[in-house]
VEXKOL-303371 format. One record per residue (C-alpha): x, y, z; chain. Coordinates in Angstrom, 3 decimals, always signed. Example, Ala and Ser with C-alpha at 12.3 -4.5 7.8 and 13.67 -1.06 7.14 Angstrom:
! residues 2
+12.300, -4.500, +7.800, A
+13.670, -1.060, +7.140, A
! end
This chain:
! residues 626
-27.170, +3.849, +0.377, A
-24.375, +4.619, -1.565, A
-21.408, +6.777, -0.806, A
-19.542, +7.754, -4.098, A
-16.251, +9.582, -4.896, A
-16.293, +10.903, -8.453, A
-13.510, +10.963, -10.820, A
-12.912, +12.433, -14.340, A
-14.074, +9.022, -15.556, A
-15.779, +7.359, -12.959, A
-16.584, +7.164, -9.178, A
-15.418, +5.164, -6.203, A
-18.056, +3.597, -4.092, A
-17.959, +2.185, -0.583, A
-19.168, -0.900, -0.431, A
-21.516, -1.645, +2.708, A
-24.494, -4.167, +2.739, A
-26.748, -1.908, +1.199, A
-30.452, -1.302, +0.601, A
-30.125, -1.268, -3.445, A
-32.008, -4.139, -4.347, A
-34.568, -6.456, -3.360, A
-31.949, -8.740, -1.310, A
-31.498, -5.622, +1.142, A
-33.697, -7.547, +3.833, A
-31.083, -9.926, +4.292, A
-28.484, -7.465, +5.781, A
-30.616, -5.104, +7.751, A
-33.008, -5.650, +10.938, A
-35.717, -3.290, +9.698, A
-37.174, -2.109, +6.460, A
-35.208, -0.106, +4.061, A
-35.435, +1.999, +1.160, A
-34.627, +0.633, -1.955, A
-32.146, +2.355, -4.318, A
-30.475, +1.533, -7.532, A
-28.582, -1.769, -7.341, A
-25.970, +0.008, -9.195, A
-24.855, +1.953, -6.309, A
-23.265, +0.054, -3.076, A
-24.328, +1.946, +0.335, A
-22.501, +2.862, +3.198, A
-23.258, +2.770, +6.981, A
-23.184, +6.406, +7.760, A
-25.334, +7.930, +4.955, A
-27.210, +7.163, +1.603, A
-25.232, +9.141, -1.342, A
-26.572, +8.699, -4.698, A
-25.261, +10.521, -7.600, A
-26.777, +10.143, -10.908, A
-23.348, +9.627, -13.081, A
-23.024, +6.465, -14.542, A
-19.919, +5.989, -13.328, A
-19.299, +5.524, -9.046, A
-16.769, +4.733, -6.695, A
-18.350, +2.671, -3.895, A
-17.170, +1.677, -0.334, A
-18.324, -2.043, +0.007, A
-20.157, -2.007, +3.262, A
-23.254, -3.035, +5.169, A
-26.690, -2.358, +3.982, A
-28.164, +0.964, +5.960, A
-31.643, +1.295, +6.826, A
-33.548, +4.461, +5.921, A
-31.134, +5.169, +3.046, A
-31.961, +8.390, +1.415, A
-30.074, +9.308, -1.614, A
-28.070, +12.266, -1.237, A
-25.577, +13.694, -3.866, A
-21.947, +13.664, -2.160, A
-19.747, +16.353, -3.168, A
-16.535, +16.533, -1.541, A
-13.523, +19.560, -1.579, A
-11.208, +19.107, -4.052, A
-8.546, +20.634, -2.282, A
-5.081, +19.136, -2.142, A
-6.064, +16.428, -4.320, A
-5.483, +15.582, -8.054, A
-7.337, +13.946, -10.769, A
-8.676, +10.199, -10.631, A
-5.338, +8.940, -11.887, A
-4.677, +7.907, -8.326, A
-7.451, +6.127, -7.183, A
-10.723, +6.926, -5.370, A
-11.749, +10.058, -3.730, A
-15.144, +11.324, -2.029, A
-15.731, +13.346, -5.181, A
-15.259, +13.493, -8.701, A
-11.619, +14.020, -7.699, A
-9.990, +12.521, -4.938, A
-9.355, +14.453, -2.216, A
-5.847, +13.578, -1.730, A
-5.660, +10.726, -3.962, A
-4.684, +7.616, -2.354, A
-3.102, +4.464, -3.252, A
-4.105, +0.651, -2.235, A
-1.511, -1.833, -1.875, A
-1.674, -5.243, -0.891, A
+0.523, -7.767, +1.148, A
+0.978, -11.059, -0.605, A
+3.523, -13.132, +1.102, A
+3.107, -15.657, +4.174, A
+2.854, -13.658, +7.419, A
+1.328, -14.362, +10.899, A
-0.086, -11.309, +12.834, A
+1.073, -12.316, +16.555, A
+1.969, -10.414, +19.605, A
+5.220, -10.716, +20.918, A
+4.711, -9.576, +24.527, A
+4.035, -5.771, +24.589, A
+5.951, -5.085, +21.884, A
+3.799, -5.166, +18.882, A
+2.951, -7.009, +15.946, A
+5.196, -9.675, +14.087, A
+5.247, -11.558, +11.037, A
+5.051, -15.276, +11.016, A
+6.578, -17.267, +7.796, A
+4.418, -20.384, +8.093, A
+3.514, -21.861, +4.854, A
-0.242, -22.947, +4.311, A
-0.898, -23.951, +0.870, A
-4.534, -23.939, +0.404, A
-5.832, -26.109, -2.589, A
-8.818, -24.440, -3.995, A
-10.864, -27.516, -3.801, A
-10.705, -27.791, -0.465, A
-11.673, -23.913, +0.267, A
-15.033, -24.819, +1.993, A
-13.352, -26.312, +4.828, A
-10.343, -24.085, +4.786, A
-9.825, -22.877, +8.912, A
-9.069, -19.263, +7.938, A
-12.572, -19.202, +6.750, A
-13.698, -19.383, +10.161, A
-12.046, -16.360, +11.185, A
-14.123, -14.161, +9.068, A
-17.247, -12.785, +10.590, A
-20.254, -10.960, +9.991, A
-20.666, -7.381, +11.170, A
-24.003, -5.935, +12.555, A
-23.969, -2.106, +13.036, A
-26.542, +0.443, +14.181, A
-25.689, +3.980, +13.371, A
-27.021, +7.481, +14.749, A
-25.346, +9.935, +12.455, A
-25.055, +13.652, +13.890, A
-27.523, +16.288, +12.359, A
-25.147, +18.794, +10.897, A
-27.758, +21.535, +10.281, A
-29.303, +20.952, +13.482, A
-26.304, +19.956, +15.236, A
-27.945, +19.454, +18.975, A
-30.058, +16.699, +17.369, A
-29.195, +13.344, +15.863, A
-30.533, +11.798, +12.581, A
-32.588, +8.769, +12.491, A
-30.678, +5.486, +13.212, A
-30.105, +2.795, +10.743, A
-28.404, -0.593, +10.542, A
-25.979, -2.106, +8.234, A
-23.987, -4.981, +7.616, A
-20.311, -5.716, +6.773, A
-17.543, -8.175, +7.510, A
-14.652, -8.267, +9.770, A
-11.858, -10.820, +10.606, A
-9.875, -12.225, +13.744, A
-6.251, -10.987, +14.095, A
-5.605, -12.431, +17.504, A
-5.391, -10.913, +21.113, A
-9.060, -10.732, +21.076, A
-9.132, -8.089, +18.410, A
-10.960, -7.693, +14.828, A
-10.332, -5.506, +11.706, A
-13.140, -4.554, +9.510, A
-13.565, -0.634, +7.559, A
-14.085, +2.217, +9.331, A
-17.037, +3.157, +7.084, A
-18.740, +0.017, +8.155, A
-19.009, +1.373, +12.075, A
-19.201, +5.171, +11.481, A
-21.466, +7.135, +14.148, A
-21.899, +3.633, +15.622, A
-24.143, +2.993, +18.582, A
-24.251, -0.399, +18.735, A
-21.865, -3.175, +17.044, A
-22.673, -6.898, +16.980, A
-20.484, -9.813, +15.250, A
-21.429, -13.102, +14.242, A
-19.225, -16.196, +13.293, A
-19.880, -18.333, +10.715, A
-22.173, -21.246, +11.048, A
-23.268, -19.624, +14.370, A
-26.539, -18.487, +15.184, A
-25.537, -15.899, +18.327, A
-24.489, -12.111, +17.818, A
-22.041, -11.024, +20.304, A
-21.419, -7.468, +21.360, A
-18.257, -5.563, +19.828, A
-16.767, -2.152, +20.998, A
-14.691, +0.085, +18.623, A
-11.233, +0.551, +20.046, A
-9.933, +3.022, +17.082, A
-10.904, +3.845, +13.686, A
-8.607, +5.298, +11.093, A
-10.676, +7.413, +8.780, A
-7.842, +7.793, +6.621, A
-7.234, +4.409, +5.943, A
-10.664, +3.276, +6.143, A
-9.892, +0.737, +8.983, A
-11.047, -0.061, +12.287, A
-10.033, -1.761, +15.450, A
-12.763, -3.873, +17.477, A
-12.747, -6.398, +20.396, A
-14.770, -8.842, +21.849, A
-14.645, -9.461, +25.276, A
-16.845, -12.962, +25.385, A
-14.239, -15.539, +25.337, A
-16.837, -17.851, +23.613, A
-16.702, -15.795, +20.453, A
-12.883, -16.839, +20.340, A
-13.206, -20.394, +21.209, A
-11.996, -22.618, +18.202, A
-10.773, -20.064, +16.203, A
-7.287, -19.284, +14.685, A
-6.364, -15.728, +13.657, A
-5.690, -14.930, +10.527, A
-2.015, -14.061, +9.240, A
-0.893, -11.230, +7.429, A
+1.053, -11.573, +4.235, A
+3.244, -9.472, +2.354, A
+2.712, -7.166, -0.621, A
+1.689, -9.218, -3.472, A
+2.714, -9.131, -6.935, A
+1.101, -8.321, -10.176, A
-1.258, -11.419, -11.650, A
-1.056, -13.058, -7.921, A
-4.292, -14.838, -7.394, A
-6.452, -13.227, -4.464, A
-9.417, -14.625, -2.882, A
-11.778, -12.246, -1.299, A
-13.852, -13.326, +1.374, A
-17.048, -11.935, +3.218, A
-20.634, -11.454, +3.726, A
-21.847, -9.170, +0.659, A
-25.415, -8.570, -0.586, A
-27.229, -11.712, -2.103, A
-27.429, -13.813, +0.902, A
-26.741, -14.261, +4.544, A
-23.956, -16.916, +4.367, A
-20.224, -16.321, +3.672, A
-19.393, -15.494, +0.222, A
-15.952, -16.445, -1.578, A
-14.623, -14.864, -4.926, A
-11.590, -15.133, -6.628, A
-9.466, -12.846, -9.048, A
-5.901, -11.573, -9.417, A
-3.843, -8.563, -8.485, A
-4.588, -6.344, -11.366, A
-2.474, -3.121, -10.162, A
-0.481, -1.755, -6.682, A
-0.249, +1.987, -6.643, A
-1.043, +4.930, -4.670, A
-5.040, +5.261, -4.660, A
-7.433, +7.433, -3.239, A
-9.390, +6.279, -0.193, A
-13.017, +7.300, -0.830, A
-14.092, +7.000, +2.959, A
-10.666, +8.867, +4.185, A
-10.460, +11.112, +1.166, A
-6.713, +10.479, +1.323, A
-3.774, +8.910, -0.953, A
-2.555, +5.570, +0.726, A
-0.823, +2.375, -1.085, A
-3.726, +0.327, -2.643, A
-4.386, -3.185, -4.468, A
-6.630, -3.161, -7.366, A
-8.024, -6.700, -8.111, A
-10.507, -8.183, -10.690, A
-12.339, -10.141, -7.911, A
-15.922, -9.422, -7.292, A
-16.564, -6.976, -4.580, A
-19.895, -6.535, -3.649, A
-21.901, -4.341, -1.159, A
-21.495, -6.271, +2.420, A
-17.764, -7.272, +1.425, A
-16.239, -4.113, +2.959, A
-14.072, -4.992, +5.799, A
-13.565, -8.632, +4.687, A
-10.012, -10.125, +4.072, A
-8.469, -11.086, +0.894, A
-6.273, -13.922, +0.905, A
-3.405, -15.429, -1.146, A
-3.125, -18.845, -2.046, A
-1.104, -19.583, +0.901, A
-4.017, -18.792, +3.120, A
-2.385, -15.253, +4.318, A
-4.187, -12.136, +4.676, A
-2.857, -9.515, +2.259, A
-5.392, -6.860, +3.017, A
-9.018, -5.473, +3.460, A
-11.684, -5.237, +0.810, A
-12.865, -1.845, +0.759, A
-14.104, -0.030, -2.275, A
-15.175, -0.506, -5.625, A
-14.742, +1.409, -9.173, A
-18.040, +1.601, -10.956, A
-18.278, +2.840, -14.417, A
-19.875, +2.228, -17.893, A
-16.394, +1.886, -19.453, A
-14.690, -0.772, -16.992, A
-15.673, -3.945, -15.314, A
-14.577, -5.725, -12.095, A
-12.112, -2.910, -10.321, A
-12.231, -3.524, -7.017, A
-9.745, -2.449, -4.384, A
-8.019, -3.907, -1.057, A
-6.116, -2.023, +1.749, A
-2.861, -3.638, +1.858, A
-0.904, -5.223, +4.790, A
+1.324, -2.475, +4.476, A
-1.571, +0.199, +5.577, A
-2.973, -2.189, +7.921, A
+0.530, -2.855, +9.988, A
+1.070, +1.274, +9.903, A
-2.655, +1.578, +11.500, A
-2.105, -1.408, +14.191, A
+1.695, -0.053, +14.995, A
+0.133, +3.438, +15.521, A
-2.546, +2.383, +17.754, A
-0.255, +0.148, +19.799, A
+2.427, +2.938, +20.171, A
+0.134, +5.561, +21.143, A
-2.767, +3.902, +22.723, A
-5.008, +5.443, +19.795, A
-5.095, +6.227, +16.388, A
-2.959, +9.330, +15.410, A
-3.087, +9.226, +11.632, A
-0.836, +9.441, +8.467, A
+1.422, +12.392, +8.185, A
+2.123, +14.784, +5.282, A
+4.759, +17.012, +4.116, A
+2.492, +19.815, +3.830, A
+3.954, +21.187, +0.334, A
+2.243, +21.738, -3.311, A
+4.424, +20.400, -5.825, A
+4.738, +20.752, -9.642, A
+6.455, +18.090, -11.874, A
+9.954, +18.913, -13.709, A
+9.269, +17.297, -16.854, A
+9.939, +20.070, -18.904, A
+13.636, +20.536, -19.790, A
+13.771, +24.661, -19.868, A
+12.145, +24.728, -16.562, A
+14.846, +22.398, -14.913, A
+17.757, +24.675, -16.596, A
+15.965, +27.714, -15.111, A
+15.863, +26.155, -11.637, A
+19.403, +24.860, -11.971, A
+18.769, +21.291, -11.568, A
+21.326, +19.572, -13.201, A
+19.610, +16.094, -14.128, A
+16.264, +14.916, -14.785, A
+15.051, +14.695, -11.190, A
+13.164, +16.734, -8.368, A
+9.890, +18.416, -7.984, A
+9.157, +22.108, -7.555, A
+7.820, +23.220, -4.092, A
+4.950, +25.762, -5.411, A
+3.117, +26.201, -1.755, A
+3.620, +25.504, +1.416, A
+1.153, +24.788, +4.376, A
+1.272, +27.522, +6.914, A
+0.680, +24.842, +9.446, A
+3.152, +22.294, +8.575, A
+6.608, +22.255, +9.967, A
+7.709, +22.538, +6.086, A
+7.094, +26.152, +6.356, A
+9.671, +26.680, +8.812, A
+12.349, +25.053, +6.575, A
+11.301, +25.236, +2.983, A
+11.032, +28.078, +0.724, A
+8.566, +28.346, -2.240, A
+11.005, +27.708, -5.595, A
+13.191, +25.066, -3.588, A
+13.328, +21.688, -5.698, A
+13.162, +18.359, -3.761, A
+15.355, +15.731, -5.194, A
+15.547, +13.208, -2.473, A
+13.622, +12.060, +0.546, A
+15.531, +10.020, +2.946, A
+18.118, +9.298, +0.615, A
+15.685, +7.732, -2.095, A
+15.995, +9.807, -5.331, A
+12.648, +11.856, -6.497, A
+11.832, +11.608, -10.227, A
+10.893, +14.721, -12.320, A
+6.957, +13.273, -12.432, A
+7.207, +12.722, -8.564, A
+7.714, +9.159, -8.243, A
+10.288, +7.211, -6.444, A
+11.387, +3.787, -7.125, A
+9.042, +0.886, -5.918, A
+10.684, -2.937, -5.967, A
+11.971, -4.112, -9.358, A
+11.060, -2.066, -12.424, A
+8.627, -0.031, -10.720, A
+7.717, +3.293, -9.699, A
+5.272, +4.731, -7.523, A
+4.262, +8.331, -6.541, A
+6.557, +10.230, -3.786, A
+3.804, +10.209, -1.415, A
+4.104, +6.563, -0.676, A
+7.207, +7.278, +1.249, A
+5.844, +9.934, +3.477, A
+2.829, +7.638, +4.232, A
+5.371, +5.206, +5.694, A
+6.299, +7.582, +8.170, A
+4.621, +8.144, +11.682, A
+3.186, +11.421, +13.106, A
+6.213, +13.381, +14.848, A
+8.773, +11.344, +12.563, A
+11.695, +13.650, +11.163, A
+12.552, +13.227, +7.292, A
+15.690, +14.179, +5.210, A
+15.210, +16.060, +2.439, A
+17.712, +16.889, -0.299, A
+16.641, +20.338, -2.102, A
+18.335, +22.477, -4.754, A
+17.798, +26.024, -3.579, A
+19.115, +28.899, -6.196, A
+21.231, +25.908, -7.709, A
+22.748, +24.872, -4.196, A
+22.407, +21.271, -3.360, A
+21.750, +20.922, +0.829, A
+20.108, +18.827, +3.191, A
+17.216, +19.496, +5.447, A
+15.355, +18.084, +8.428, A
+11.568, +18.268, +8.293, A
+8.879, +16.800, +10.809, A
+5.975, +15.228, +9.550, A
+2.484, +15.441, +10.852, A
-1.148, +14.850, +9.878, A
-2.864, +17.831, +7.876, A
-4.626, +20.227, +9.543, A
-7.692, +21.007, +7.253, A
-9.239, +24.265, +7.352, A
-12.667, +22.364, +6.670, A
-12.478, +19.053, +8.102, A
-13.505, +15.878, +6.113, A
-14.818, +13.946, +9.316, A
-16.083, +15.231, +12.727, A
-14.164, +14.014, +15.331, A
-16.310, +13.151, +18.421, A
-19.992, +12.102, +18.166, A
-21.563, +15.362, +17.301, A
-20.545, +18.875, +15.568, A
-19.759, +22.105, +17.695, A
-22.216, +24.708, +17.565, A
-23.073, +28.041, +19.959, A
-26.486, +29.872, +19.845, A
-27.035, +33.462, +20.914, A
-30.170, +35.194, +20.790, A
-31.329, +32.463, +17.884, A
-28.490, +33.083, +16.030, A
-26.735, +29.663, +15.305, A
-23.226, +29.481, +15.146, A
-21.478, +26.113, +13.982, A
-17.999, +25.696, +12.106, A
-17.839, +24.713, +8.011, A
-17.165, +20.888, +7.825, A
-17.494, +18.755, +4.433, A
-20.481, +16.582, +6.236, A
-22.509, +20.145, +6.544, A
-21.628, +20.779, +2.763, A
-23.070, +17.583, +1.985, A
-25.955, +18.061, +3.606, A
-26.398, +21.203, +1.896, A
-27.413, +22.595, -1.455, A
-24.785, +24.478, -3.115, A
-27.268, +27.250, -3.722, A
-27.721, +27.036, -0.038, A
-24.130, +27.902, +0.878, A
-23.468, +30.051, -2.022, A
-20.001, +30.388, -4.270, A
-17.845, +32.525, -1.956, A
-18.435, +29.887, +1.001, A
-17.654, +26.850, -1.338, A
-14.521, +28.479, -2.935, A
-13.233, +29.205, +0.636, A
-13.939, +25.494, +1.790, A
-12.235, +24.094, -1.417, A
-9.286, +26.155, -1.684, A
-8.313, +27.831, +1.248, A
-5.747, +26.439, +3.972, A
-5.336, +26.677, +7.253, A
-3.119, +29.313, +8.842, A
-2.549, +27.964, +12.484, A
-3.918, +24.692, +14.212, A
-7.386, +25.208, +15.422, A
-8.430, +27.815, +12.852, A
-12.086, +27.111, +11.738, A
-14.387, +29.164, +9.209, A
-17.527, +29.938, +11.355, A
-20.609, +30.235, +10.026, A
-24.138, +31.577, +10.741, A
-26.300, +28.200, +10.216, A
-29.518, +29.888, +10.558, A
-31.725, +32.420, +12.531, A
-34.448, +30.999, +15.281, A
-36.886, +33.820, +14.590, A
-37.823, +35.674, +17.565, A
-38.362, +39.403, +18.444, A
-35.076, +39.837, +19.423, A
-33.498, +38.998, +15.967, A
-35.924, +40.536, +14.092, A
-34.715, +41.951, +10.413, A
-32.290, +38.923, +10.697, A
-34.300, +36.040, +10.132, A
-33.762, +35.119, +6.637, A
-29.820, +34.993, +7.125, A
-28.147, +31.379, +6.714, A
-24.625, +30.107, +5.931, A
-23.128, +33.074, +6.010, A
-19.489, +33.382, +7.623, A
-18.943, +35.409, +10.715, A
-15.782, +37.521, +10.558, A
-15.541, +39.454, +13.545, A
-16.962, +39.951, +16.891, A
-17.128, +43.530, +18.185, A
-14.016, +43.996, +15.722, A
-11.951, +40.941, +17.065, A
-11.233, +38.375, +14.245, A
-12.852, +35.185, +15.132, A
-10.676, +32.187, +15.155, A
-12.928, +29.344, +15.551, A
-16.181, +28.546, +17.578, A
-14.870, +28.230, +21.003, A
-13.083, +31.749, +20.630, A
-16.435, +33.164, +19.369, A
-18.408, +31.583, +22.038, A
-15.685, +32.769, +24.324, A
-16.098, +36.217, +23.162, A
-19.983, +36.466, +23.684, A
-19.764, +34.814, +27.067, A
-17.164, +37.463, +27.748, A
-18.421, +40.417, +26.365, A
-19.151, +43.755, +28.888, A
-20.285, +45.887, +25.712, A
-23.575, +47.233, +25.315, A
-23.650, +45.674, +21.773, A
-22.976, +42.347, +20.300, A
-21.615, +43.336, +16.932, A
-21.300, +40.441, +14.184, A
-19.438, +41.529, +11.018, A
-19.872, +39.189, +8.308, A
-18.577, +39.381, +4.402, A
-18.727, +42.650, +2.671, A
-19.115, +44.250, +6.037, A
-22.594, +43.192, +6.759, A
-23.547, +43.772, +10.126, A
-25.789, +42.326, +12.803, A
-26.129, +44.219, +16.066, A
-27.793, +42.908, +19.164, A
-28.680, +44.569, +22.288, A
-26.346, +42.251, +24.874, A
-28.631, +41.940, +27.711, A
-31.644, +41.487, +25.531, A
-30.069, +38.655, +23.866, A
-28.987, +37.123, +27.208, A
-32.677, +37.359, +28.513, A
-34.229, +36.214, +25.367, A
-31.798, +32.954, +24.682, A
-33.195, +31.074, +27.323, A
-36.857, +31.566, +25.979, A
-35.590, +30.634, +22.318, A
-34.220, +27.717, +23.401, A
-37.319, +26.394, +25.373, A
-39.371, +27.308, +22.014, A
-37.393, +25.369, +19.841, A
-36.853, +22.247, +22.244, A
-32.945, +23.070, +22.329, A
-31.150, +21.678, +25.540, A
-28.106, +23.854, +25.695, A
-26.932, +26.984, +23.933, A
-23.665, +25.283, +23.266, A
-22.390, +21.718, +22.456, A
-20.478, +20.063, +25.431, A
-16.956, +20.626, +23.835, A
-17.701, +24.513, +24.004, A
-18.272, +24.163, +28.058, A
-14.508, +23.950, +29.195, A
-12.509, +27.281, +29.438, A
-11.229, +28.748, +26.323, A
-7.534, +28.578, +26.108, A
-5.992, +30.649, +23.300, A
-3.103, +28.905, +21.393, A
+0.366, +30.429, +21.201, A
+0.326, +30.515, +17.332, A
-3.487, +32.324, +17.284, A
-1.815, +35.775, +16.824, A
-0.835, +34.917, +13.446, A
-4.110, +35.758, +12.402, A
-3.971, +39.420, +11.992, A
-6.730, +40.667, +9.525, A
-10.016, +38.880, +7.964, A
-8.150, +38.763, +4.736, A
-5.567, +36.551, +6.124, A
-7.670, +34.641, +8.222, A
-8.695, +31.537, +6.806, A
-8.006, +32.918, +3.143, A
-4.707, +31.401, +1.899, A
-6.442, +30.847, -1.550, A
-4.967, +28.095, -3.952, A
-6.355, +28.224, -7.514, A
-8.363, +25.498, -9.363, A
-5.235, +24.629, -11.290, A
-3.674, +23.612, -8.280, A
-5.969, +20.673, -8.236, A
-7.165, +19.751, -11.500, A
-3.793, +20.088, -13.449, A
-1.703, +16.394, -13.287, A
+1.659, +18.710, -13.178, A
+0.677, +19.242, -9.389, A
+0.306, +16.936, -6.391, A
+0.387, +17.806, -2.879, A
+2.036, +15.540, -0.314, A
! end
């Protein structure tokens, strides 16, 4: 199956080993459904789009691949100009960058990762015997994805293959989409028939990187880990190594660095530095390393751009992003994510606009909107002009200097920070230049792109199935089933407090207690007995603690669902038994509900989950989220 992110001119696809050709059986232990060879499958789900232009993740071949249309939220994104995304537009455009110079990844005591500058020139004629090839392994993953429409169940498992490489200290790197929803991960070395069980230590969904470990010492014998290199330059040679579709042995392709910029990451729906190369990247290459001529790893292959108008556009995650992921994991013991500023910016190319805002020079970007959950909401104001970030001047097109004679998107500077870091912004407010301090934290998505944990949350009362709205749920449902109003909220609304969710009535399990409501589905519930609902846990708490005679659920346009409380409670047990449902709520809702201190910010149903933004904020190149 293929995961694609459409853009105005093409689609990115995540390259797992897929089922899309007659060779798919070489990458999957079970029979798989054949799909179009144009698309590259992803381990988690099969997504097919009829558009001739596709962006794919390079990963393993998933079994039981079922074509599904992938449509992502376009909020906080800009057009394809920045790279790949899950949708036609990148959700949060991300760039890819590569590391080109010689570096070696080593551990220095317990203080982290350092680089080693040893040189190891690799002659192209001797590549077959190059020692670093032995550090590249094949990944076999069994996936069991959640069923978002029936959240108490799992989908049928499937298998896929991808690539990974050793970085030392008993750890390997691969793509996050290669081990998404994993139930079993195994790895096999080059020239070996033994598969070793691996454990997933951390997944960076935004940066599409996963950290694996293998405990068996035999797996590491006689192999040296790869060294990480610096960011390469344009036209530098690059060699991509992995286990793609078309065979079972290691594969090597060669090309050059074509471009380095902030790119959309299809799997993470994010914008990070990325490296564009012209070397062939195929399904199954995902997670494999890209080398420079010194035998240093300059990045991780992860996606390609498919279009009738272009050829050989592949993408590599640069070592700058890889190092950020590893340092994040080492500092916190887990992946915490890339931070954001949480503002919507407008370019200031027009001289009259700059004059009106009292900006004396050709620089700066206008703050148009601020996310309520960001620290910037306490410091910045709409109408401020950001002219510098940590002393780096920001141009009127939202770019900053990058190396010699290059410029790059302003968000690149933010991606170099870690969650909780503080940045100094130079701003012009009403003609006055001032400095302000802003804390940077990961973005709070009202409708998340990925679900943390094994399964989505759900709550059932009297056959009414409630669950939070998420992008995976939207993908699994047709647009007609969800309705325009709900889709609009999903794509253009912002969270007003941390933990806020759009809770929907997914379906009604028919029973005499809910007669008259059986046909309801995918409707947002706003209130219970007059109390605004903040999230799924809050709803479960309100129902469980209710002492009123009736449970009165209020939906859009004041549509009411009224249940007699005692009858609903008595019927719930029978309904669960009749439909074979193990529990009336997901395990994460069994803990006592603790009300957040900022929950009271939501005072009415219009404010709740309803901070609208216009289509232009995501479709106009003069605007960008950071």
